[in-house]
C-alpha positions in Angstrom: 137.5 92.6 130.3 134.4 92.6 132.5 133.4 96.0 131.3 133.5 94.9 127.7 131.4 91.8 128.5 128.8 94.0 130.2 128.7 96.4 127.3 128.2 93.4 124.8 125.5 91.9 127.1 123.7 95.3 127.2 123.8 95.7 123.5 122.6 92.1 122.9 119.7 92.6 125.4 118.7 95.9 123.8 118.6 94.2 120.4 116.6 91.3 121.8 114.0 93.6 123.3 114.0 96.3 120.6 113.6 94.0 117.6 110.3 92.4 118.5 109.1 95.8 119.7 109.9 97.4 116.4 108.3 94.5 114.5 105.2 94.9 116.6 104.9 98.6 115.9 105.5 98.1 112.2 102.8 95.4 112.0 100.3 97.7 113.9 101.0 100.5 111.5 100.3 98.3 108.5 97.1 97.0 110.0 95.9 100.5 110.7 96.6 101.5 107.1 94.7 98.5 105.9 91.7 99.3 108.1 91.8 102.9 106.9 91.9 101.9 103.3 88.9 99.5 103.7 86.9 102.1 105.6 87.5 105.2 103.5 88.2 103.5 100.2 85.6 103.1 97.5 84.7 99.8 96.0 86.9 98.8 93.1 84.1 97.3 91.1 81.8 99.6 89.3 78.7 98.0 88.0 77.8 99.2 84.5 74.9 97.1 83.5 71.2 97.7 84.1 71.2 101.5 84.5 69.6 104.3 82.7 71.3 105.8 79.7 72.7 109.2 80.3 71.3 112.1 78.3 72.5 115.6 78.1 70.0 118.2 79.4 70.6 121.7 78.2 
């Protein structure tokens, strides 16, 4: 009886400590991916007005 309660308390405490830790690691990974995308990514708007016309040079 006592052993079963200790096992249940141990499982509950592992879940209580592990869940926030896992959530923290997942949020850090998403934040790192967002920083990487903004640093290495290109701008999504490509201005097409006011430039020179392209001509083919042979």
